VEXDREN-2710 file (C-alpha; in Angstrom, 1 decimal):
% VEXDREN-2710
k/r/px/py/pz
1/MET/133.3/78.8/86.1
2/ALA/132.3/75.3/86.7
3/TYR/132.1/76.0/90.3
4/GLY/129.8/78.9/89.8
5/ALA/127.8/76.8/87.2
6/LEU/127.5/74.1/89.9
7/HIS/126.6/76.5/92.8
8/TYR/123.6/78.0/90.6
9/SER/122.5/74.7/89.9
10/CYS/122.5/73.8/93.9
11/ALA/120.5/77.4/94.3
12/LYS/116.7/77.0/95.4
13/ARG/114.6/78.0/92.6
14/PRO/111.1/79.8/93.1
15/PRO/108.0/77.2/92.3
16/CYS/106.3/78.3/89.4
17/PRO/103.1/79.8/89.6
18/ARG/101.2/76.0/88.7
19/ALA/102.9/73.7/91.4
20/ALA/102.3/76.8/94.1
21/ARG/98.6/76.5/93.2
22/ARG/98.7/72.8/93.1
23/GLU/100.4/72.8/97.1
24/GLU/98.4/75.4/98.1
25/GLU/95.0/72.9/97.0
26/ALA/96.2/70.3/98.8
27/ILE/97.1/72.0/101.6
28/SER/93.2/73.1/101.8
29/SER/92.0/69.8/101.0
30/ASN/93.7/68.0/103.8
31/ARG/92.7/71.1/106.1
32/GLN/88.7/69.9/104.9
33/ALA/89.7/66.3/105.3
34/GLY/90.9/67.0/108.8
35/ARG/87.6/69.4/109.4
36/ASP/85.8/66.8/108.1
37/PHE/87.3/64.1/110.2
38/ALA/86.6/66.4/113.4
39/GLU/83.5/66.8/112.7
40/ALA/82.0/63.2/112.5
41/TYR/84.4/61.7/115.0
42/ALA/81.9/61.4/117.9
43/GLY/79.4/59.8/115.3
44/GLU/75.5/60.0/115.7
45/ASP/72.8/57.4/116.5
46/THR/69.7/56.6/114.9
47/VAL/68.1/58.7/117.5
48/LEU/69.7/61.8/116.2
49/VAL/69.8/60.6/112.7
50/GLN/65.8/60.8/112.5
51/ALA/66.0/63.7/114.5
52/ARG/67.9/65.4/111.7
53/HIS/65.6/64.0/109.3
54/ARG/62.9/66.0/111.1
55/ALA/64.6/69.0/111.0
56/ARG/65.1/68.9/107.3
57/GLU/61.4/68.5/107.1
58/ALA/60.2/71.2/109.5
59/GLY/62.9/73.7/107.6
60/VAL/64.9/73.7/111.0
61/VAL/68.6/74.0/110.8
62/PRO/70.0/71.9/113.7
63/ILE/73.7/72.1/115.4
64/SER/76.0/70.3/113.6
65/PRO/77.4/66.9/114.5
66/GLY/80.9/68.5/116.0
67/GLY/79.0/71.3/117.9
68/GLY/76.6/68.9/119.3
69/SER/79.4/66.7/120.8
70/ALA/81.2/69.8/122.0
71/LEU/77.5/70.7/124.1
72/CYS/77.4/67.3/125.3
73/PHE/81.4/67.5/126.4
74/LEU/80.6/70.8/128.2
75/ALA/77.8/69.4/130.0
76/ALA/79.4/66.8/131.1
77/ALA/82.4/69.0/132.2
78/THR/80.3/71.2/134.4
79/ASP/78.1/68.3/135.6
80/ALA/75.4/70.3/134.5
81/ARG/71.9/69.8/136.6
82/ALA/69.9/73.0/135.0
83/VAL/70.3/74.1/131.6
84/ALA/68.7/76.6/129.4
85/GLU/68.6/76.2/125.8
86/ILE/67.2/78.8/123.4
87/GLY/66.0/77.2/120.2
88/THR/64.0/73.8/120.8
89/GLY/63.9/72.7/117.4
90/THR/63.3/68.9/116.9
91/GLY/65.7/68.1/119.6
92/VAL/69.3/67.6/118.3
93/SER/70.4/70.2/120.4
94/GLY/68.6/68.9/123.4
95/VAL/69.6/65.3/123.0
96/TYR/73.6/66.4/123.0
97/LEU/72.6/68.4/126.0
98/LEU/70.6/65.8/128.2
99/ARG/73.2/63.3/127.2
100/GLY/76.0/65.1/128.8
101/MET/73.9/66.3/132.0
102/ARG/73.6/64.6/135.2
103/PRO/71.2/61.9/135.2
104/ASP/68.6/64.0/137.6
105/GLY/69.6/67.0/135.2
106/VAL/66.6/69.2/133.9
107/LEU/66.6/70.8/130.3
108/THR/64.9/74.0/130.2
109/THR/64.1/74.6/126.4
110/VAL/62.1/77.4/124.4
111/ASP/60.9/77.9/121.3
112/LEU/58.8/80.0/119.6
113/ASP/57.2/77.2/117.4
114/PRO/55.3/74.5/119.5
115/ASP/54.9/72.1/116.7
116/ASN/58.9/71.7/116.9
117/GLN/58.6/71.4/121.0
118/ARG/56.1/68.2/120.1
119/VAL/59.0/66.7/117.9
120/ALA/61.2/67.2/120.4
121/LYS/59.7/65.6/122.9
122/GLU/59.2/62.4/120.6
123/THR/62.9/62.7/120.1
124/TYR/63.9/62.8/123.9
125/ALA/61.3/60.1/124.5
126/GLU/63.1/58.1/121.5
127/ALA/66.5/58.4/123.0
128/GLY/65.3/57.1/126.4
129/PHE/64.8/60.3/128.5
130/SER/61.9/60.6/130.8
131/GLY/59.4/63.4/130.5
132/GLY/60.3/64.5/133.9
133/ARG/63.8/65.4/131.9
134/ALA/62.7/68.4/130.0
135/ARG/60.6/71.5/130.7
136/PHE/59.2/72.9/127.3
137/ILE/58.2/76.5/127.3
138/PRO/56.8/77.6/124.2
139/GLY/57.3/81.4/123.4
140/ARG/59.8/84.5/122.1
141/ALA/62.9/84.1/124.4
142/LEU/63.3/87.3/125.4
143/GLU/59.7/87.1/126.7
144/VAL/60.9/84.0/128.5
145/LEU/64.2/84.0/130.0
146/PRO/63.2/87.1/132.1
147/ARG/60.7/84.8/134.1
148/LEU/63.9/82.0/134.6
149/ALA/65.8/82.1/137.6
150/ASP/68.7/84.4/138.5
151/HIS/72.2/82.4/138.8
152/GLY/70.1/79.1/138.4
153/TYR/71.9/77.5/135.6
154/ASP/75.1/76.0/134.9
155/LEU/74.7/76.2/130.7
156/VAL/72.8/78.4/128.6
157/PHE/72.7/77.6/124.8
158/CYS/71.6/80.2/122.5
159/ASP/70.4/79.0/119.1
160/GLY/67.8/81.3/118.6
161/ASP/67.1/84.4/116.4
162/LYS/70.8/86.1/115.9
163/THR/69.4/89.7/115.9
164/GLU/68.8/89.2/119.6
165/TYR/72.5/87.5/120.4
166/PRO/73.1/90.5/122.2
167/ASP/70.6/90.5/124.5
168/TYR/70.5/86.5/124.9
169/LEU/73.8/87.1/125.9
170/ALA/72.5/89.8/128.7
171/GLU/69.8/87.5/129.8
172/ALA/72.8/84.5/130.3
173/LEU/74.9/86.5/132.5
174/ARG/72.2/86.8/134.9
175/LEU/70.9/83.1/134.5
176/LEU/74.5/81.4/135.0
177/ARG/76.2/80.5/138.2
178/PRO/79.5/81.1/139.0
179/GLY/81.7/78.7/136.5
180/GLY/78.5/78.1/134.3
181/VAL/79.4/78.2/130.3
182/VAL/77.4/80.2/127.7
183/CYS/77.5/78.6/124.0
184/PHE/75.9/80.7/121.1
185/ASP/76.1/78.6/117.9
186/ASN/76.3/80.0/114.4
187/ALA/79.0/82.3/115.6
188/LEU/81.0/82.1/112.0
189/TRP/77.5/82.9/110.4
190/HIS/78.1/81.2/107.2
191/ASP/81.5/82.6/107.2
192/ARG/80.0/86.0/106.6
193/VAL/81.6/87.4/110.3
194/PRO/84.9/87.6/109.3
195/ASP/83.8/89.2/105.8
196/PRO/83.8/93.0/106.9
197/THR/81.7/93.2/103.4
198/HIS/78.9/91.7/105.3
199/ARG/76.9/94.1/107.7
200/ASP/73.1/92.8/107.5
201/PRO/71.5/92.9/111.2
202/GLU/72.1/89.2/111.7
203/THR/76.0/89.5/110.9
204/THR/76.4/92.7/112.7
205/ALA/74.9/90.9/115.9
206/VAL/76.8/88.1/116.1
207/ARG/79.5/90.0/115.6
208/GLU/79.0/92.2/118.4
209/VAL/78.1/89.4/120.8
210/LEU/82.0/87.7/119.7
211/ARG/83.4/91.3/120.7
212/THR/81.0/91.4/124.0
213/VAL/82.6/88.2/125.3
214/ARG/86.2/88.5/124.0
215/GLU/86.2/91.8/126.3
216/HIS/83.8/91.1/129.1
217/GLU/86.2/90.8/132.4
218/ALA/84.0/88.0/133.4
219/LEU/84.4/85.6/131.0
220/VAL/86.9/83.6/129.8
221/PRO/85.8/82.9/125.8
222/THR/86.7/80.3/123.3
223/LEU/85.4/80.1/119.5
224/LEU/85.3/76.7/118.0
225/PRO/85.6/75.9/114.6
226/VAL/82.9/73.4/114.5
227/GLY/79.7/73.4/112.2
228/ASP/78.9/76.9/111.9
229/GLY/81.1/78.5/114.6
230/LEU/80.3/77.4/118.4
231/LEU/81.6/80.7/120.6
232/CYS/81.6/79.5/124.3
233/ALA/82.7/81.1/127.3
234/VAL/83.3/80.3/131.0
235/LEU/81.4/82.7/133.7
236/ARG/84.3/83.4/136.3
237/GLY/83.3/82.7/139.9
END
């Protein structure tokens, strides 16, 4: 009897629901702290902080700091000389791209709003880039992209109309050189993409791009959990 009592007292009891809930909350909090740390890891200088302030004034949502640092990294890793960007905004993503590109590299950036591009020009100048480092083309992306050279770009960054993402991908595959990289911001689209109950046109289009990139034989994909999600893929040589 005594042995049985001792054996029982050493057995592992299931945690009470309240303790389990506290443990889950602690784990979730630690994960969020880790994500916040990673997002802010590279830091942003006065130029980028001011560009974000201008973006808020213009009603533009720029790429997150973590996503921007990933773009800078990819531009440097590919030794990018020519980059195409869909969605100039106020120049946040452009500064990240230009800082990663070769010193003689040129960013071709497309935006429907010429006022955004005017502000972006100021941002690039404040960041120390000469006027020749960026080519600004106003207009709808799907009207501008067909005019750009086949296989002439090292990196294509897409942050425009989400419903047009599948078409951007088709254009990017034509524009990229072998070994080039295509990236899509908002690949989680405010966490709607993983939730099957969301079937709005934007979410559906983003899901289509995710599926196409994952299944495309010529692409090596990854989905980075930075900001609102950054989908990247390398075009095989």
